[in-house]
C-alpha positions as CSV (number, residue, x, y, z in Angstrom):
1,X,-119.3,81.9,92.1
2,X,-120.8,79.6,89.9
3,X,-122.2,77.1,92.2
4,X,-123.6,80.0,94.6
5,X,-125.0,82.0,91.1
6,X,-127.1,79.0,90.7
7,X,-128.1,78.5,94.2
8,X,-129.8,82.4,93.9
9,X,-131.2,81.3,90.5
10,X,-133.0,77.9,91.8
11,X,-134.2,79.8,94.9
12,X,-135.7,82.5,93.2
13,X,-137.5,79.5,91.1
14,X,-138.6,78.0,94.2
15,X,-141.1,80.7,94.3
16,X,-143.1,79.1,90.5
17,X,-142.5,75.2,92.4
18,X,-144.2,76.2,95.3
19,X,-147.1,77.7,93.6
20,X,-147.8,75.0,91.4
21,X,-147.5,72.3,94.2
22,X,-150.6,74.7,96.1
23,X,-152.6,74.4,93.1
24,X,-152.4,70.6,92.7
25,X,-153.3,70.0,96.4
26,X,-155.8,72.7,95.8
27,X,-157.0,70.3,92.6
28,X,-156.3,67.2,95.0
29,X,-158.4,68.7,97.7
30,X,-161.7,68.9,95.6
31,X,-160.8,65.3,94.3
32,X,-160.6,63.4,97.3
33,X,-162.9,64.7,100.3
34,X,-161.4,62.3,102.9
35,X,-158.0,64.4,102.9
36,X,-159.4,67.6,102.7
37,X,-158.0,68.6,106.1
38,X,-154.8,67.4,105.5
39,X,-154.4,69.5,101.9
40,X,-156.2,71.9,103.2
41,X,-153.2,72.0,105.7
42,X,-150.1,70.7,103.3
43,X,-152.0,73.8,101.0
44,X,-151.9,76.7,104.7
45,X,-148.1,76.1,105.1
46,X,-147.3,76.1,101.2
47,X,-148.2,79.6,101.0
48,X,-146.7,80.4,104.3
49,X,-143.9,79.3,103.2
50,X,-144.4,81.0,99.8
51,X,-144.8,84.3,101.4
52,X,-141.4,83.6,103.5
53,X,-139.8,83.1,100.0
54,X,-140.4,86.2,98.8
55,X,-139.6,87.8,101.4
56,X,-136.5,86.1,100.3
57,X,-135.8,87.0,97.2
58,X,-134.7,90.4,97.8
59,X,-132.2,89.6,99.8
60,X,-130.7,86.3,97.0
61,X,-131.2,89.5,95.0
62,X,-129.1,91.8,96.7
63,X,-124.9,92.9,96.2
64,X,-124.4,94.3,99.5
65,X,-120.5,92.2,101.1
66,X,-122.4,92.0,104.6
67,X,-125.3,89.5,103.6
68,X,-123.9,85.5,103.6
69,X,-125.7,83.2,102.0
70,X,-123.5,80.1,102.5
71,X,-125.5,79.2,105.0
72,X,-128.4,78.9,102.6
73,X,-127.5,77.3,99.9
74,X,-127.8,73.4,101.5
75,X,-130.9,74.4,102.9
76,X,-131.9,75.4,99.6
77,X,-130.8,72.9,97.3
78,X,-132.9,70.0,99.3
79,X,-135.7,72.7,99.3
80,X,-135.8,72.1,95.7
81,X,-135.6,68.6,95.8
82,X,-138.0,68.3,98.4
83,X,-140.8,70.9,95.6
84,X,-140.0,68.2,93.0
85,X,-140.4,65.0,94.9
86,X,-144.2,66.5,96.0
87,X,-145.3,67.7,92.8
88,X,-144.5,64.4,91.5
89,X,-146.7,62.4,94.2
90,X,-149.2,65.0,93.8
91,X,-150.2,64.7,90.2
92,X,-149.7,61.0,90.3
93,X,-152.3,61.6,93.1
94,X,-154.2,63.8,90.4
95,X,-153.8,61.0,87.4
96,X,-155.8,58.3,89.7
97,X,-158.4,60.2,91.0
98,X,-161.1,56.9,91.0
99,X,-158.1,54.9,93.6
100,X,-157.0,58.6,95.1
101,X,-159.3,57.5,98.4
102,X,-157.5,53.8,98.4
103,X,-154.3,55.0,98.0
104,X,-154.5,57.5,101.0
105,X,-155.6,54.8,103.4
106,X,-152.7,53.4,102.5
107,X,-150.2,55.4,103.7
108,X,-150.8,58.6,102.0
109,X,-151.7,60.5,104.9
110,X,-148.6,59.6,106.3
111,X,-146.8,61.0,103.7
112,X,-148.6,64.1,103.9
113,X,-148.0,64.9,107.1
114,X,-144.4,64.1,106.7
115,X,-144.5,67.1,104.1
116,X,-145.9,69.5,106.2
117,X,-143.4,69.0,108.6
118,X,-140.7,69.3,106.1
119,X,-142.1,72.7,104.5
120,X,-142.7,74.0,108.6
121,X,-139.5,73.4,108.7
122,X,-137.6,75.1,105.7
123,X,-140.5,78.0,106.7
124,X,-138.6,78.0,110.0
125,X,-135.0,77.9,108.4
126,X,-135.9,80.4,106.1
127,X,-138.0,83.6,108.7
128,X,-135.0,82.4,111.1
129,X,-132.7,83.2,108.2
130,X,-134.5,87.0,107.0
131,X,-134.9,88.1,111.1
132,X,-131.6,87.3,111.6
133,X,-130.4,89.3,108.4
134,X,-132.6,92.2,109.7
135,X,-131.6,91.9,112.8
136,X,-127.8,92.7,111.6
137,X,-129.0,95.5,109.4
138,X,-130.7,97.1,112.1
139,X,-127.3,96.5,114.2
140,X,-125.7,97.8,111.3
141,X,-128.1,100.8,111.2
142,X,-127.5,101.8,114.6
143,X,-123.8,101.3,114.5
144,X,-124.0,103.6,111.1
145,X,-126.1,106.3,113.5
146,X,-123.3,105.5,116.4
147,X,-120.9,106.2,113.0
148,X,-122.8,109.3,112.3
149,X,-123.2,110.7,116.1
150,X,-119.3,110.4,116.2
151,X,-118.2,111.8,112.9
152,X,-120.9,115.0,113.8
153,X,-119.5,115.4,117.2
154,X,-115.2,115.1,115.6
155,X,-117.2,117.9,113.2
156,X,-118.5,120.2,116.0
157,X,-115.0,118.8,117.9
158,X,-113.1,120.2,115.0
159,X,-114.6,123.5,114.4
160,X,-115.1,124.5,118.4
161,X,-111.2,123.8,117.9
162,X,-111.2,125.8,115.3
163,X,-113.7,128.8,116.6
164,X,-111.1,128.6,119.9
165,X,-107.9,128.9,118.0
166,X,-109.3,131.3,115.9
167,X,-110.4,133.5,118.6
168,X,-107.2,132.9,119.9
169,X,-105.6,133.9,117.7
170,X,-107.2,137.2,117.1
171,X,-107.0,137.3,120.7
172,X,-103.3,137.4,121.0
173,X,-102.8,139.5,117.5
174,X,-104.6,142.5,119.4
175,X,-102.1,142.0,122.5
176,X,-99.6,142.5,119.8
177,X,-101.1,145.3,118.5
178,X,-100.6,146.9,121.7
179,X,-97.2,146.1,122.7
180,X,-96.1,146.3,118.8
181,X,-97.7,150.5,119.2
182,X,-95.4,150.7,122.6
183,X,-92.5,149.9,120.5
184,X,-90.7,148.7,124.3
185,X,-86.6,147.7,123.9
186,X,-86.6,144.5,125.1
187,X,-83.3,144.0,127.7
188,X,-83.6,140.6,127.1
189,X,-80.1,140.5,124.3
190,X,-78.7,142.8,127.3
191,X,-78.4,139.9,129.7
192,X,-77.7,137.8,127.3
193,X,-75.2,139.5,126.7
194,X,-74.0,140.3,130.4
195,X,-74.6,136.4,131.5
196,X,-71.8,135.8,128.7
197,X,-69.0,137.0,130.7
198,X,-70.5,135.3,134.3
199,X,-68.0,132.6,135.2
200,X,-69.4,130.3,137.8
201,X,-68.9,130.3,141.5
202,X,-68.6,134.1,141.0
203,X,-70.7,136.8,142.6
204,X,-72.5,134.6,144.0
205,X,-72.0,136.4,148.1
206,X,-74.4,139.3,146.7
207,X,-77.1,137.6,146.0
208,X,-78.6,138.3,148.8
209,X,-77.9,141.1,150.2
210,X,-78.8,143.1,146.8
211,X,-82.0,141.7,146.9
212,X,-82.8,142.6,150.8
213,X,-85.0,146.5,150.7
214,X,-83.6,149.7,148.5
215,X,-80.2,149.3,147.6
216,X,-77.1,148.5,144.4
217,X,-74.1,148.2,144.1
218,X,-72.3,151.7,144.1
219,X,-68.9,150.9,142.1
220,X,-65.9,152.8,139.5
221,X,-66.4,151.7,136.6
222,X,-65.5,148.4,136.0
223,X,-65.8,146.7,139.2
224,X,-68.5,144.1,137.3
225,X,-71.4,145.8,138.8
226,X,-73.6,144.6,135.9
227,X,-72.5,141.0,136.1
228,X,-73.5,141.2,139.9
229,X,-77.0,142.7,138.8
230,X,-76.8,139.9,136.0
231,X,-77.2,136.9,138.5
232,X,-79.6,138.8,140.9
233,X,-82.1,139.2,137.3
234,X,-81.2,135.5,137.2
235,X,-81.3,134.4,140.7
236,X,-85.0,136.0,140.9
237,X,-86.4,135.1,137.7
238,X,-85.8,131.3,139.3
239,X,-87.4,132.4,141.8
240,X,-90.8,133.3,139.7
241,X,-91.4,129.3,139.2
242,X,-91.9,129.1,142.7
243,X,-94.0,131.9,143.1
244,X,-96.2,132.7,140.0
245,X,-98.2,135.9,141.5
246,X,-94.9,137.9,141.7
247,X,-93.5,140.2,138.5
248,X,-89.7,141.4,137.6
249,X,-89.1,143.7,135.8
250,X,-85.3,145.1,134.5
251,X,-83.9,147.3,132.1
252,X,-79.9,147.9,131.4
253,X,-79.1,151.0,130.2
254,X,-76.4,151.3,127.4
255,X,-73.9,154.1,126.2
256,X,-73.3,152.0,122.7
257,X,-77.5,152.2,122.2
258,X,-78.1,156.1,123.3
259,X,-81.5,156.0,121.6
260,X,-82.6,153.0,123.9
261,X,-80.4,155.2,127.3
262,X,-83.7,157.2,128.2
263,X,-86.1,157.3,131.4
264,X,-89.2,156.7,127.8
265,X,-87.8,154.0,126.7
266,X,-86.9,152.3,130.4
267,X,-90.9,153.1,131.5
268,X,-91.8,151.4,128.0
269,X,-89.9,149.0,128.4
270,X,-90.9,147.8,132.3
271,X,-94.2,148.1,132.0
272,X,-94.5,146.0,129.5
273,X,-91.9,143.2,131.0
274,X,-95.1,142.9,133.9
275,X,-98.0,143.3,131.4
276,X,-96.6,140.3,129.5
277,X,-95.8,138.1,132.4
278,X,-99.2,139.1,133.8
279,X,-101.1,137.4,130.2
280,X,-102.3,134.6,131.8
281,X,-102.1,135.1,135.4
282,X,-105.4,136.1,137.3
283,X,-107.3,138.6,135.4
284,X,-104.7,140.4,132.9
285,X,-104.8,143.4,134.7
286,X,-101.7,145.0,134.4
287,X,-102.4,144.6,129.7
288,X,-106.0,146.5,130.7
289,X,-103.8,149.1,131.8
290,X,-102.2,149.4,128.3
291,X,-104.4,148.8,126.4
292,X,-106.0,151.7,127.7
293,X,-103.6,153.6,127.1
294,X,-103.7,152.3,123.7
295,X,-106.8,153.3,123.2
296,X,-106.3,156.7,123.2
297,X,-103.1,156.9,121.3
298,X,-103.8,154.1,119.0
299,X,-105.6,156.5,116.2
300,X,-103.8,159.7,117.0
301,X,-99.7,160.7,115.5
302,X,-99.2,161.7,119.5
303,X,-97.0,159.2,121.3
304,X,-97.6,159.5,125.2
305,X,-95.6,161.4,127.6
306,X,-93.4,160.7,129.9
307,X,-95.2,161.7,132.6
308,X,-98.2,159.9,131.5
309,X,-96.0,156.8,131.3
310,X,-94.8,156.9,134.7
311,X,-98.1,157.5,135.7
312,X,-99.4,154.3,133.5
313,X,-96.6,152.4,134.5
314,X,-98.0,153.2,138.9
315,X,-100.9,152.0,138.0
316,X,-99.9,148.5,136.3
317,X,-98.1,147.6,139.4
318,X,-100.4,148.4,141.8
319,X,-102.1,145.4,140.1
320,X,-99.4,142.9,141.2
321,X,-100.3,141.0,144.3
322,X,-97.2,139.3,144.7
323,X,-93.8,140.9,145.1
324,X,-92.6,143.3,142.2
325,X,-89.4,143.4,141.8
326,X,-87.5,146.6,139.9
327,X,-83.9,146.2,138.5
328,X,-81.7,148.4,136.8
329,X,-78.1,148.5,135.7
330,X,-75.8,151.3,134.9
331,X,-77.9,154.1,135.7
332,X,-74.8,156.3,134.8
333,X,-75.2,155.6,130.8
334,X,-78.3,157.3,130.8
335,X,-78.1,159.9,127.6
336,X,-76.7,163.2,129.6
337,X,-79.2,164.9,127.9
338,X,-82.2,162.9,130.1
339,X,-79.9,162.0,133.1
340,X,-82.4,164.9,135.6
341,X,-85.9,163.5,134.2
342,X,-84.4,159.8,134.8
343,X,-83.2,160.2,138.8
344,X,-86.8,162.2,138.7
345,X,-89.0,159.6,137.3
346,X,-86.8,156.6,139.9
347,X,-87.3,159.6,142.7
348,X,-91.0,159.2,141.7
349,X,-91.4,155.1,141.0
350,X,-89.6,155.4,144.7
351,X,-91.8,157.7,146.6
352,X,-95.1,156.2,145.5
353,X,-94.6,152.3,146.8
354,X,-91.9,153.3,149.4
355,X,-94.5,152.0,151.8
356,X,-95.5,148.9,150.0
357,X,-92.9,146.0,151.7
358,X,-93.3,143.7,148.4
359,X,-92.0,146.3,146.6
360,X,-88.2,146.2,145.7
361,X,-86.1,148.2,143.8
362,X,-82.1,147.0,143.0
363,X,-80.2,150.2,140.8
364,X,-76.4,150.2,140.3
365,X,-74.6,153.5,138.7
366,X,-71.0,154.7,139.4
367,X,-71.1,157.0,142.4
368,X,-71.6,160.3,141.1
369,X,-72.4,164.0,142.4
370,X,-75.8,163.0,141.1
371,X,-76.6,159.5,141.9
372,X,-75.6,160.2,145.9
373,X,-77.4,163.1,145.8
374,X,-81.0,162.2,144.6
375,X,-80.3,158.2,145.6
376,X,-78.7,158.1,149.3
377,X,-79.3,161.6,150.4
378,X,-83.2,162.0,149.0
379,X,-84.8,159.0,148.9
380,X,-82.2,157.2,152.2
381,X,-81.8,154.6,149.1
382,X,-78.7,152.0,150.4
383,X,-76.1,152.3,148.2
384,X,-73.3,149.0,148.7
385,X,-70.2,149.9,148.7
386,X,-68.6,146.2,147.2
387,X,-66.2,144.3,149.4
388,X,-63.0,144.4,147.9
389,X,-62.3,141.5,149.7
390,X,-65.2,139.4,148.3
391,X,-64.8,140.8,144.6
392,X,-60.9,140.1,144.5
393,X,-62.0,136.3,145.5
394,X,-63.7,136.3,142.5
395,X,-61.3,138.2,140.5
396,X,-59.0,135.9,142.0
397,X,-61.6,132.3,140.8
398,X,-61.9,134.3,137.3
399,X,-58.0,134.2,136.8
400,X,-57.6,130.4,137.6
401,X,-59.8,129.9,135.1
402,X,-58.6,131.8,132.4
403,X,-55.4,130.9,132.9
404,X,-56.6,127.1,133.2
405,X,-58.7,127.2,129.7
406,X,-56.6,129.9,127.5
407,X,-55.0,128.4,124.7
408,X,-52.4,131.2,125.0
409,X,-51.8,131.1,128.5
410,X,-52.4,127.4,129.7
411,X,-49.4,126.2,128.3
412,X,-47.3,128.0,130.5
413,X,-44.9,126.9,133.5
414,X,-46.6,127.0,137.1
415,X,-44.1,129.6,138.0
416,X,-45.2,131.9,135.3
417,X,-48.6,130.7,135.7
418,X,-48.6,131.8,139.3
419,X,-45.9,134.8,138.7
420,X,-49.1,136.6,136.3
421,X,-51.2,134.9,139.0
422,X,-49.7,137.5,141.7
423,X,-49.4,140.5,139.6
424,X,-52.6,140.8,138.7
425,X,-54.2,140.1,142.0
426,X,-51.9,142.5,143.5
427,X,-52.8,145.3,141.2
428,X,-56.7,144.1,140.2
429,X,-58.1,147.0,143.3
430,X,-61.5,145.4,143.0
431,X,-61.8,146.1,139.3
432,X,-62.8,142.8,137.0
433,X,-62.3,144.8,133.8
434,X,-58.9,145.9,134.2
435,X,-57.3,142.3,134.7
436,X,-60.2,141.3,132.1
437,X,-57.8,143.5,129.7
438,X,-54.1,143.1,131.2
439,X,-54.4,139.5,130.1
440,X,-55.8,139.6,126.7
441,X,-52.8,141.9,127.0
442,X,-50.7,139.0,127.7
443,X,-52.9,136.5,125.4
444,X,-50.8,138.4,122.2
445,X,-49.8,137.1,119.8
446,X,-46.5,139.1,119.7
447,X,-46.3,137.2,123.4
448,X,-44.1,134.5,123.4
449,X,-41.8,134.0,125.3
450,X,-41.6,134.6,129.5
451,X,-38.9,136.9,129.0
452,X,-41.8,138.8,127.5
453,X,-44.5,138.3,129.9
454,X,-42.1,139.1,133.4
455,X,-41.0,142.5,130.7
456,X,-45.2,142.8,130.7
457,X,-45.5,142.4,134.4
458,X,-43.3,144.6,135.1
459,X,-45.1,147.3,133.7
460,X,-47.9,146.5,133.6
461,X,-50.7,149.4,133.7
462,X,-53.2,149.5,137.2
463,X,-55.4,151.9,136.0
464,X,-58.0,151.6,133.4
465,X,-57.1,154.5,131.5
466,X,-53.5,153.5,131.7
467,X,-54.4,150.0,129.9
468,X,-56.3,151.8,126.7
469,X,-53.6,154.1,126.2
470,X,-51.2,151.3,126.2
471,X,-53.3,149.2,123.7
472,X,-53.9,152.4,121.1
473,X,-50.1,153.6,121.5
474,X,-49.0,150.0,120.1
475,X,-52.1,150.2,116.7
476,X,-49.6,150.5,113.5
477,X,-49.3,154.3,112.7
478,X,-50.5,153.2,109.4
479,X,-53.1,151.3,110.6
480,X,-54.4,154.3,113.2
481,X,-56.9,156.6,111.0
482,X,-58.7,153.5,109.9
483,X,-58.9,152.5,113.8
484,X,-59.8,155.8,114.8
485,X,-63.0,156.3,112.0
486,X,-64.3,152.4,113.7
487,X,-63.7,153.4,117.1
488,X,-65.5,157.2,115.9
489,X,-68.7,155.5,114.5
490,X,-68.8,153.0,117.1
491,X,-69.0,155.4,120.2
492,X,-72.3,157.6,118.1
493,X,-74.0,155.1,116.7
494,X,-77.3,155.0,118.1
495,X,-77.3,150.9,118.1
496,X,-74.2,148.1,117.7
497,X,-72.9,148.3,113.9
498,X,-73.3,144.8,112.4
499,X,-70.3,143.7,111.7
500,X,-71.1,144.1,107.9
501,X,-71.7,147.6,108.4
502,X,-68.3,147.7,109.9
503,X,-67.0,145.7,107.4
504,X,-68.5,148.5,104.3
505,X,-67.1,150.9,106.4
506,X,-64.3,150.3,106.1
507,X,-64.8,150.2,101.9
508,X,-66.0,153.4,101.8
509,X,-63.4,156.1,101.0
510,X,-64.4,158.8,104.2
511,X,-63.8,161.7,102.2
512,X,-66.8,161.0,99.2
513,X,-66.8,162.7,96.4
514,X,-67.2,159.3,94.8
515,X,-68.1,156.0,96.0
516,X,-64.5,153.7,95.8
517,X,-64.5,149.9,96.7
518,X,-61.1,149.1,97.0
519,X,-61.0,144.7,98.0
520,X,-57.4,145.8,99.2
521,X,-59.4,148.3,101.9
522,X,-61.6,144.9,102.9
523,X,-60.8,143.7,106.5
524,X,-61.8,140.5,107.9
525,X,-63.8,140.3,111.6
526,X,-60.6,139.0,113.2
527,X,-58.6,141.8,111.6
528,X,-61.1,144.0,112.7
529,X,-61.1,142.9,116.3
530,X,-57.3,142.3,116.2
531,X,-57.0,146.1,115.0
532,X,-58.2,147.2,118.4
533,X,-58.0,144.4,120.8
534,X,-60.3,144.3,123.6
535,X,-61.4,147.9,123.1
536,X,-64.6,146.1,121.0
537,X,-66.0,143.2,121.6
538,X,-68.7,140.7,119.5
539,X,-71.8,139.4,119.8
540,X,-74.3,137.1,117.9
541,X,-73.6,135.1,114.7
542,X,-73.0,135.3,110.9
543,X,-74.4,138.1,109.8
544,X,-75.9,139.4,112.7
545,X,-72.3,139.6,114.8
546,X,-72.3,143.1,116.7
547,X,-69.8,144.9,117.5
548,X,-69.7,147.3,120.2
549,X,-67.3,148.3,123.8
550,X,-65.9,146.1,125.2
551,X,-66.9,148.1,128.4
552,X,-69.0,151.3,129.0
553,X,-64.8,152.7,130.0
554,X,-63.3,152.7,126.9
555,X,-65.7,155.2,125.7
556,X,-65.3,157.3,128.8
557,X,-61.1,156.8,127.7
558,X,-61.7,157.9,124.6
559,X,-63.7,160.9,124.6
560,X,-61.5,163.0,127.4
561,X,-58.8,162.7,124.7
562,X,-58.5,165.4,122.9
563,X,-59.6,165.3,119.6
564,X,-56.7,167.4,117.7
565,X,-53.5,167.6,119.0
566,X,-52.2,168.1,116.1
567,X,-49.3,165.1,117.0
568,X,-48.4,163.4,114.0
569,X,-48.2,159.9,115.8
570,X,-50.3,159.8,119.1
571,X,-53.7,158.1,118.8
572,X,-56.1,161.5,118.1
573,X,-59.1,160.6,120.2
574,X,-62.8,160.5,119.7
575,X,-65.5,164.1,119.3
576,X,-69.3,162.9,119.4
577,X,-69.8,165.8,117.2
578,X,-67.3,165.4,114.8
579,X,-68.2,161.3,114.5
580,X,-71.7,162.7,114.5
581,X,-70.8,165.6,111.2
582,X,-69.4,162.6,110.3
583,X,-71.7,159.6,109.9
584,X,-74.7,162.0,108.4
585,X,-72.2,163.8,105.9
586,X,-71.0,160.2,104.4
587,X,-74.9,159.3,104.9
588,X,-76.1,162.0,102.2
589,X,-73.3,161.2,99.9
590,X,-73.7,157.9,99.4
591,X,-77.2,158.3,99.1
592,X,-77.3,160.2,95.4
593,X,-74.9,157.5,93.6
594,X,-76.0,154.4,95.7
595,X,-77.9,153.1,91.8
596,X,-74.6,153.7,89.7
597,X,-72.8,151.9,92.1
598,X,-74.6,148.7,92.3
599,X,-74.9,148.7,88.0
600,X,-70.8,148.8,88.1
601,X,-70.3,146.4,90.4
602,X,-72.8,143.6,89.6
603,X,-71.4,143.9,86.5
604,X,-67.2,143.5,88.1
605,X,-69.1,140.5,89.4
606,X,-68.2,142.3,93.0
607,X,-70.9,141.1,95.1
608,X,-69.0,139.8,98.7
609,X,-67.9,143.7,98.7
610,X,-70.9,144.9,97.3
611,X,-73.2,142.7,99.7
612,X,-71.3,144.4,102.6
613,X,-71.3,148.3,101.4
614,X,-75.0,147.4,101.3
615,X,-75.0,146.3,104.6
616,X,-73.3,149.6,105.3
617,X,-75.5,151.5,103.2
618,X,-78.7,150.3,105.0
619,X,-77.4,151.7,107.8
620,X,-76.2,154.9,106.1
621,X,-80.0,154.9,105.2
622,X,-81.5,154.7,109.4
623,X,-79.5,156.5,110.8
624,X,-79.0,159.8,108.9
625,X,-81.4,161.6,110.6
626,X,-80.7,160.8,114.2
627,X,-77.4,162.0,113.8
628,X,-77.9,165.0,111.7
629,X,-80.0,166.2,114.3
630,X,-78.0,165.7,117.2
631,X,-74.5,167.2,114.7
632,X,-73.4,171.0,115.6
633,X,-72.0,171.6,112.2
634,X,-72.8,169.4,109.6
635,X,-76.3,171.3,109.3
636,X,-74.8,174.4,108.5
637,X,-72.5,172.8,106.1
638,X,-73.0,174.8,102.6
639,X,-73.8,171.7,100.5
640,X,-76.3,170.1,102.5
641,X,-79.3,171.7,101.3
642,X,-78.6,170.8,97.5
643,X,-78.4,167.6,98.6
644,X,-81.1,167.4,100.7
645,X,-83.3,168.8,97.8
646,X,-81.8,166.5,95.1
647,X,-82.4,163.2,97.4
648,X,-86.1,164.5,97.8
649,X,-87.7,161.4,96.0
650,X,-85.8,158.9,98.2
651,X,-86.6,161.4,101.5
652,X,-90.2,160.6,100.5
653,X,-90.0,156.3,99.7
654,X,-87.8,155.8,102.3
655,X,-90.0,154.2,106.1
656,X,-87.2,155.6,107.8
657,X,-86.4,159.1,106.4
658,X,-90.6,159.9,105.9
659,X,-90.3,160.7,109.4
660,X,-92.2,164.3,108.2
661,X,-92.0,165.9,112.1
662,X,-88.8,164.6,113.1
663,X,-87.7,166.4,109.6
664,X,-89.3,169.2,110.0
665,X,-86.9,169.9,113.8
666,X,-83.9,168.5,111.9
667,X,-84.4,171.0,109.3
668,X,-85.0,174.3,110.9
669,X,-81.1,174.6,111.2
670,X,-80.1,174.4,107.1
671,X,-80.0,177.0,105.4
672,X,-82.4,176.6,102.2
673,X,-82.2,179.6,100.6
674,X,-82.9,179.3,96.6
675,X,-85.1,176.3,98.0
676,X,-87.6,177.9,99.1
677,X,-91.0,175.9,99.8
678,X,-90.5,173.0,98.7
679,X,-90.0,172.2,103.5
680,X,-93.9,172.6,103.5
681,X,-95.0,171.0,100.3
682,X,-93.7,167.9,99.1
683,X,-91.7,166.8,101.7
684,X,-94.3,166.9,104.7
685,X,-97.1,165.0,102.3
């Protein structure tokens, strides 16, 4: 670094040296007339070298790391030496002016000619260095310009992407706002539940039959219709990947979800599914139909009635260029009060698109009078009677799979397995549900010996209702009230209850005056399932696990039993009205004492139990209005009016309770003597 600094200093000093040499040369020129041309030429070259060195000086002073001075070190050092020698020569000439002509004639001319060549060489070298640096600077300038341009282009592209992403986000928000307003129930969970009971290799025979024309399976409860329908849905979903112009919309009616088992819910779901499938296909006409409906009602508290929803669905289907598949399962599980409307809706959909060969509708239902009259007689809809032989083949596959995979059955002797297989198949009557219950009965822990298995097989029920009666009769007498309470809440629930909600239910004394939490009353999940046997099933994981009836036929059976036969040891049936009353009154008695219970139990450190009760109370807050409106007797209870009045602040703050129009309808049947004025005042604000 010190050497380089010295070189730079020397180079900068050359400018003054060259100037001094040039001045001296001029004085010699005046003394030596004969050498005027030579001295003049030398002076001209020295002046040119001075100009080059002045141009080189800024490069020497620059701190730019891109300037490489190494190549100039040797020439600059040599130039310094040469200029020093030239200065000495000129000084000698000046000091001996009298002898100058003689000295010039004796060889001075040749030496100075060499100096001229040397000066020209240095000037050329330094000029090239300056030119190279200039070119390098220009190249770097171009490079920087390219970098700036690329940076600007990248920034512009990033901004374009941000703008595009923001536009897409806003468009997605706009789309989701429409779907949220519609509030359509999603059928995917029901479909997943149906597929969970599917066994590979069963039901394959049904796909070509069900997918041809307007038809559907019509068979008694428990024959596997829902599984067949789910297989048809899966098959069509696979074909949609090959045929993007086609659409599929399906819906499962379920007695366990009465709030969704309505024509309105079905129409909303079908509209939503088709609109979503066609969002990015073509011009998105189905969604535009839905958006037009939203634009009419978005600023209103009113909802479009079923006739408008039906008309919009028909408009949406009419925009589809490919095939349209509509699959509706378990029509007989529609809420009774709206069943006629459902059949009328299906009639309208069918007649609207009957001429369209690309419109296929697939339905399933039990063969009730209304189904047969509407579909088979009026619409000439073809019901597919399930071939017992084909179904029995599937049942045989199911039994073989269970005998080979069940932890309690797979180690049985082959002759016992053969006996089970023969007995179950001979009495199945094409009912998957019956065979499933029979197998679960054989898997119970108390069934251990071959003798017990033979005894059970000899008296095995051959009808579903008889099978359910046997299961209930085996419930221990001390557990019957608890089991009945669980089944009663499940049968009336407007949605499947979570396992935490059911566990919380068991912690609450049904005859509530003050809320009592008893750890001894706690029932883990496996205990609840064990008490109810195959009457119930669970779906999901963790806190999201829900418990519902194993099949619609369970609810049908419980509701047909007498709800109070005066028997001490018989299992009482379930009344929907009584269940609604119990849920409603339990909810209302819980609400006033929530805060005191929380404080007490938190102080006692019983957080685990409190979490279950919290889930149960949240459920009660959510459903009390639904059950109150459906109840026939609870709203006439004298205690209801003061309860409602005392909970007025809570009602106003609770998002589940603050439904003014519904509350007004509900309160029409309540005697508010002594509480006049409150209904039209605070609660409806």
